[in-house]
C-alpha positions, -999 to +999 in steps of 0.1 A: -662+456-336-653+478-308-626+506-307-605+493-279-600+455-264-584+453-230-570+424-216-567+418-182-593+434-156-561+446-130-559+479-119-540+489-151-564+475-174-593+489-154-579+526-152-569+524-187-604+512-198-622+539-177-600+566-189-606+558-226-642+553-219-647+588-207-628+600-235-654+585-258-643+553-272-657+520-269-640+496-248-644+459-239-624+444-210-614+407-211-607+388-182-598+352-180-606+349-142-641+351-124-632+383-106-613+416-109-584+431-096-555+408-102-536+408-075-560+427-054-577+393-047-601+385-022-613+348-013-646+340+002-643+311+026-656+299+059-679+323+064-655+351+058-634+370+033-597+367+033-569+391+012-544+368-001-529+389-026-522+426-019-531+430+017-533+469+022-528+503+004-501+524+015-503+555-009-470+575-016-480+594-048-504+619-053-526+599-078-529+570-055-534+594-026-565+609-041-575+574-052-575+563-015-590+594-002-626+589-026-625+554-016-623+563+023-653+591+015-670+561-001-665+539+029-649+515+006-614+519+023-605+525+060-572+530+078-563+492+092-531+501+112-497+525+108-475+498+124-458+470+109-438+454+132-404+436+120-387+410+132-351+401+127-332+372+133-314+371+166-333+401+177-366+409+198-397+419+181-396+454+172-421+480+169-420+503+138-399+533+138-419+551+111-455+551+114-476+557+085-514+546+077-524+512+058-555+510+040-578+482+036-612+473+022-634+457+049-654+443+022-624+429+009-594+442-015-608+432-045-640+457-040-610+486-048-610+471-085-653+467-083-648+505-078-635+509-109-658+490-131-690+509-133-703+516-170-673+492-183-683+464-206-664+434-190-662+399-202-652+374-169-641+337-175-630+345-208-596+339-219-582+351-251-562+322-266-551+341-300-548+375-314-545+377-351-546+409-375-575+411-402-574+422-438-597+448-425-571+466-406-583+455-371-574+429-347-592+398-343-593+381-305-603+343-302-618+337-270-614+300-253-642+293-236-672+307-261-653+300-293-663+336-301-641+363-317-639+401-309-627+426-332-608+459-322-591+485-337-565+490-308-556+463-281-544+472-245-525+438-227-527+444-191-514+414-179-481+404-162-454+404-193-446+366-190-483+359-201-481+385-226-451+368-243-469+337-245-499+355-259-481+375-284-454+359-298-468+339-323-474+374-339-441+374-347-446+357-377-473+384-385-446+413-385-448+420-347-413+436-339-386+411-327-373+439-302-405+444-289-411+409-281-375+410-266-383+436-241-413+418-231-393+389-224-369+409-204-392+413-176-391+391-148-414+386-114-405+372-084-436+344-070-451+343-038-472+316-018-499+326+005-514+306+030-545+316+046-555+299+080-580+302+103-583+293+141-608+284+168-624+319+184-614+303+216-580+298+207-548+313+225-547+355+231-539+372+198-509+391+194-506+426+197-494+432+161-519+432+130-493+432+106-457+419+107-427+419+081-399+389+085-368+409+077-344+384+068-362+352+069-354+325+042-390+314+041-411+339+050-418+374+042-452+389+057-479+379+084-512+397+091-541+392+111-567+395+084-598+388+104-589+421+122-601+443+090-635+428+093-666+440+115-673+413+142-654+388+127-662+349+135-631+337+143-595+347+136-576+342+106-543+348+095-527+355+060-489+346+060-468+352+027-439+334+016-406+348+004-392+346-030-367+319-025-392+295-010-420+305-036-395+295-061-388+261-046-425+251-043-438+268-074-443+240-093-458+217-067-489+201-072-502+202-035-491+234-022-509+222+012-477+208+027-459+243+020-484+261+034-484+237+067-444+245+066-449+281+066-473+282+094-450+259+113-420+284+108-441+314+119-452+295+152-416+290+158-404+323+151-432+345+168-436+317+197-470+313+191-468+275+191-510+273+184-505+290+148-491+258+135-523+236+141-553+260+121-586+246+120-585+252+083-562+265+056-561+273+021-528+279-002-523+300-031-496+306-055-487+341-072-462+332-100-460+367-111-463+386-076-437+415-077-417+429-109-381+416-099-369+430-134-396+457-144-396+474-177-384+511-174-407+529-192-444+535-182-460+511-213-445+491-239-456+496-275-447+475-307-453+506-333-472+483-356-497+505-376-525+483-355-522+500-319-509+473-294-500+484-261-487+466-231-491+480-195-493+467-158-473+471-126-443+455-143-438+491-161-420+508-135-427+486-108-444+504-084-471+481-073-508+493-073-495+532-080-473+520-108-502+500-122-524+533-123-500+556-139-491+527-163-526+524-172-532+559-177-498+563-199-515+534-221-547+554-224-528+584-236-506+565-261-538+545-278-553+579-282-525+594-296-522+564-320-560+565-330-582+598-331-564+620-308-592+628-289-591+657-260-579+640-230-570+670-211-604+667-187-605+633-189-599+618-155-604+580-145-616+591-113-651+609-128-664+573-121-668+583-085-687+615-098 
């Protein structure tokens, strides 16, 4: 038995878990993947690291700004570039008019999530397949791979809303509010496909830009020279991200390699860099729930059952990493309100760094 089980070890789940733990609750985080961070994802391949999810942080609000400042002080983050070029159809490549720093983790963007993990009990490679109420007024969580069960007084579901629907809709028979499920079903996402491609170190001269946005391309959204984030890279490698429309057309493809190859071909043609279409190696990844297209309008979604159950994530407000952090904090506050009303005034998840 634990006080609170948090399902999902993305930024929202980790921030929520740290906030509650530092308030004095016992917390267990359950994550279906083998790593932390959700879309703050880093892949190790061919002797290097590549960020195939969120490629940088661009803080706007006070909370993310303070977080980035702390991670820079700890040498987890550093400024990558303050220029993201733009390519518009029938127009020459243009330098950005507005410059603002983009921060990256040389050790991979997943290092941001790892920085939030100290002191937390986290179960990796554990998928929650069922949640049921017990006669003892607690929640039972059934785990797929270990056939074990966890019991908690409250649950925070910090995963994309469509995945939360699949996990929770069977609870409708146990008294889960129909309006809660309808609200959860109303949230929609844009998909994305990421292609990581490596090139011989003797390749053609690299472009002057580190990051570039395709403004009105039907297939491509973004390309970055990901190897420029690393110190002394062995070879250049790029990350190309598709448009939502392109990803939707290829979302159910069993083999994504042709889609990735097409993306590189389109990038090579658009940027007049023919060698981009012939990488030495390539890996392709699909993000089914990349960006909220129809977010929930509040910072969390609560069922209001006698047993606390709160959903949170970047889809609550829809403001990417900063939105995920604010949503995690709001969920922690609501859980605390429904449980013991422990004093949260001076509790701050950033205390993990002190």
